[in-house]
VONUVO-279239 format. One line per 10 residues: number of its first residue (from 0); for each residue x, y, z of N, C-alpha, C, O. Coordinates in pm, whole numbers, plus 50000, padded with zeros to 5 digits. Atoms other than C-alpha are relative to their C-alpha. Layout:
BEGIN
NUM	X,Y,Z,X,Y,Z,X,Y,Z,X,Y,Z | ... .
//
This chain:
BEGIN
0	49935,50008,49870,38035,56207,22099,49894,49980,50109,49782,50031,50098 | 50092,50031,49891,37873,56084,22419,49956,50128,50072,50039,50210,50110 | 50057,49880,49936,37640,56348,22572,50059,50023,50139,50097,50135,50171 | 49952,49984,49863,37756,56283,22929,50150,50025,50004,50197,50106,50084 | 49855,49979,50003,38126,56262,22845,50032,50142,49957,50128,50201,50007 | 49974,49864,50047,38106,56596,22664,49976,50104,50110,50022,50218,50098 | 50025,49910,49888,37987,56753,22990,50079,49960,50124,50052,50007,50235 | 49917,50042,49888,38247,56585,23205,49932,49901,50092,49978,49880,50205 | 50075,50093,49916,37996,56331,23336,50018,49855,49957,49950,49767,50009 | 49984,50135,50053,38119,56026,23146,50025,49896,50107,49962,49791,50107 .
10	49968,50097,49896,38267,55854,23450,49882,49978,50094,49854,49865,50134 | 50116,50012,49911,37965,55929,23669,49891,49919,49932,49831,49831,49994 | 50108,50066,50072,37723,55812,23403,50024,49850,49986,49930,49771,49993 | 49969,50140,50025,37902,55483,23346,50006,49917,50129,49993,49795,50124 | 49997,50072,49873,37930,55393,23713,49858,49963,50041,49762,50027,50000 | 50133,50047,49960,37645,55207,23874,49965,50041,50143,49863,49995,50196 | 50027,49963,49861,37664,55369,24220,49936,50138,50010,49978,50222,50090 | 50074,49875,49997,37425,55654,24152,49853,49970,49977,49816,49860,49935 | 50143,50010,50030,37053,55712,24126,49975,50087,49878,50026,50199,49871 | 50031,49925,50122,36920,55825,23789,49851,50027,49995,49769,49937,50013 .
20	50139,49958,50010,36598,56021,23750,49983,50077,49869,50074,50149,49828 | 50030,49926,50122,36437,56156,23433,49870,50077,50021,49768,50020,50061 | 50118,49914,49987,36195,56449,23440,49996,50094,49880,50093,50163,49852 | 50022,49908,50112,36058,56637,23139,50116,50000,49902,50154,50104,49850 | 49892,50012,50096,36337,56507,22919,50140,50029,50055,50238,50019,49982 | 49871,49975,49934,36614,56596,23166,50040,49877,50081,49957,49819,50152 | 49947,50109,49918,36833,56326,23320,50075,50059,50118,50156,50151,50102 | 49933,49955,49878,36947,56377,23677,50073,49881,50059,50014,49774,50079 | 49920,50105,49939,37228,56171,23826,50037,50044,50140,50096,50150,50159 | 49974,49967,49860,37256,56167,24204,50095,49895,50055,50059,49778,50066 .
30	49899,50093,49952,37572,56011,24341,49987,49973,50150,50019,49864,50196 | 50012,50017,49856,37502,56066,24711,49892,49897,50031,49776,49913,49992 | 50091,50110,49971,37341,55747,24841,49876,50044,50077,49764,50008,50041 | 50111,49957,49916,37126,55912,25108,49903,50087,49923,49782,50067,49931 | 50086,49910,50077,36994,56185,24879,49927,49922,49891,49809,49944,49868 | 50063,50082,50104,36928,55935,24599,49886,49915,50055,49780,49904,49994 | 50106,50082,49938,36732,55707,24833,49884,50087,50046,49768,50049,50032 | 50106,49909,49955,36542,56002,24979,49914,50045,49883,49791,50050,49894 | 50076,49959,50119,36443,56120,24631,49918,49883,49946,49804,49902,49903 | 50072,50119,50047,36345,55764,24532,49877,49972,50086,49777,49918,50037 .
40	50109,50023,49906,36121,55750,24839,49880,50093,49977,49768,50063,50017 | 50109,49905,50026,35917,56053,24724,49908,49949,49891,49952,49877,49801 | 50089,50028,50113,35608,56010,24507,50053,50071,49875,50115,50178,49885 | 49946,49947,50127,35692,56077,24140,49970,50148,49982,50058,50225,49943 | 50039,49861,50022,35500,56407,24128,50083,50096,50085,50123,50203,50040 | 49921,49915,49911,35688,56548,24426,50147,49997,49962,50215,50099,49966 | 49860,50013,50041,36025,56415,24310,50030,50088,49879,50135,50152,49872 | 49982,49917,50119,35980,56590,23975,50018,50147,50038,50105,50215,49985 | 49994,49860,49957,35922,56924,24148,50135,50029,50065,50198,50130,50035 | 49874,49979,49930,36228,56887,24373,50117,50000,49902,50205,50086,49911 .
50	49890,50007,50096,36458,56786,24088,50007,50125,49913,50116,50179,49891 | 50001,49880,50084,36351,57077,23868,50037,50124,50080,50105,50213,50029 | 49973,49882,49917,36369,57326,24154,50146,50008,50042,50209,50113,50029 | 49867,49994,49939,36702,57231,24306,50113,49959,49908,50228,49997,49932 | 49894,50038,50092,36894,57077,24018,50006,50092,49879,50113,50114,49822 | 50002,49908,50113,36783,57316,23744,49973,50144,50041,49982,50235,49959 | 50023,49865,49951,36700,57616,23961,49871,50065,49951,49861,50188,49948 | 50128,49945,50048,36346,57656,23824,49918,50050,50119,49924,49994,50229 | 50093,49953,49898,36095,57860,24021,49866,49928,49983,49847,49854,49887 | 50128,50071,50002,35741,57741,24095,49922,50022,49870,49862,49930,49817 .
60	50071,49971,50124,35595,57915,23791,50058,49925,49881,49984,49873,49797 | 49934,50073,50109,35851,57760,23556,49973,49850,50009,49950,49784,49908 | 50029,50143,49980,35797,57416,23707,49856,49970,49961,49828,49871,49895 | 50143,50018,50033,35420,57454,23677,49980,49995,49849,49907,49911,49798 | 50012,49997,50147,35454,57542,23308,50062,49874,49939,50006,49816,49846 | 49929,50117,50053,35701,57260,23245,49920,49871,50021,49916,49786,49932 | 50072,50122,49965,35487,56995,23416,49849,50009,49979,49776,49915,50008 | 50143,49976,50023,35148,57143,23322,49919,49980,50128,49822,49905,50132 | 50067,50002,49871,35044,57193,23683,49968,50142,50043,50021,50238,49987 | 50032,49871,49942,34896,57477,23883,50116,50042,50090,50170,49960,50163 .
70	49886,49951,49923,35165,57695,24044,49983,49973,50150,50079,49933,50216 | 50023,50023,49856,35007,57665,24389,50021,49853,50036,50072,49822,50144 | 49977,50144,49978,35013,57284,24358,50149,49972,50006,50196,49897,50091 | 49855,50016,50002,35383,57300,24271,50060,50051,50131,50147,49986,50188 | 49951,49942,49874,35446,57524,24574,49973,49904,50115,50062,49880,50197 | 50034,50095,49894,35266,57278,24803,50087,49875,49989,50140,49827,50090 | 49921,50121,50019,35447,56979,24652,50146,50023,50039,50209,49935,50097 | 49861,49968,49966,35784,57151,24693,50019,50006,50152,50109,49943,50207 | 49983,49984,49855,35734,57249,25058,49975,49869,50075,50048,49838,50169 | 50025,50127,49931,35583,56915,25162,50110,49898,49969,50144,49816,50054 .
80	49889,50090,50036,35859,56729,24976,50124,50030,50081,50195,49939,50122 | 49882,49963,49922,36128,56924,25158,49989,49945,50142,50089,49899,50199 | 50019,50057,49866,35980,56818,25491,50021,49849,49997,50086,49793,50085 | 49985,50145,50013,35960,56458,25375,50147,49962,49981,50194,49865,50040 | 49857,50026,50022,36323,56470,25252,50078,50019,50130,50165,49939,50163 | 49932,49973,49873,36438,56623,25582,49979,49884,50097,50074,49836,50159 | 50031,50112,49910,36261,56351,25782,50074,49873,49958,50130,49803,50042 | 49933,50120,50050,36403,56076,25560,50150,50006,50029,50209,49909,50076 | 49855,49987,49982,36759,56210,25577,50040,49997,50147,50146,49944,50181 | 49972,50008,49856,36745,56256,25955,49993,49855,50048,50079,49810,50124 .
90	50014,50141,49963,36624,55898,25994,50116,49918,49942,50170,49830,50009 | 49888,50068,50066,36889,55777,25748,50129,50021,50079,50203,49927,50106 | 49880,49968,49925,37164,55955,25940,49997,49935,50138,50098,49882,50184 | 50014,50062,49868,37033,55832,26276,50025,49850,49990,50092,49792,50076 | 49980,50144,50020,37025,55475,26142,50146,49966,49980,50194,49866,50034 | 49856,50024,50021,37387,55498,26027,50077,50017,50129,50168,49940,50158 | 49931,49978,49873,37496,55638,26362,49973,49886,50096,50063,49844,50169 | 50037,50109,49909,37309,55365,26551,50076,49872,49965,50114,49796,50055 | 49930,50121,50041,37477,55091,26346,50146,50003,50041,50207,49898,50062 | 49859,49986,49962,37820,55228,26436,50023,49981,50148,50136,49956,50191 .
100	49987,50013,49854,37752,55208,26810,49975,49857,50043,49900,49784,49979 | 50020,50136,49949,37770,54889,27011,49929,50001,50133,49904,49895,50190 .
//
């Protein structure tokens, strides 16, 4: 049986309007366009940390062990990535609002 269908993700997986990321053997599907683009904009190392932290709920120590990194590096990558994501999403939202105005 299909792995994604068995978890209720069959329809999401088969559609093409999502962003797919793979980290440490885990597949992450992001349907929200803005979040998917923001994650795609991050460097791979930072994106991996964010996906493991917020999609799997791993703490910095668990992420460090999973990715074979120093915990302090993971902490820095997480906090700097969150700022970068915030900036990207604010700009994304502002751009959408500006396009709607005449």
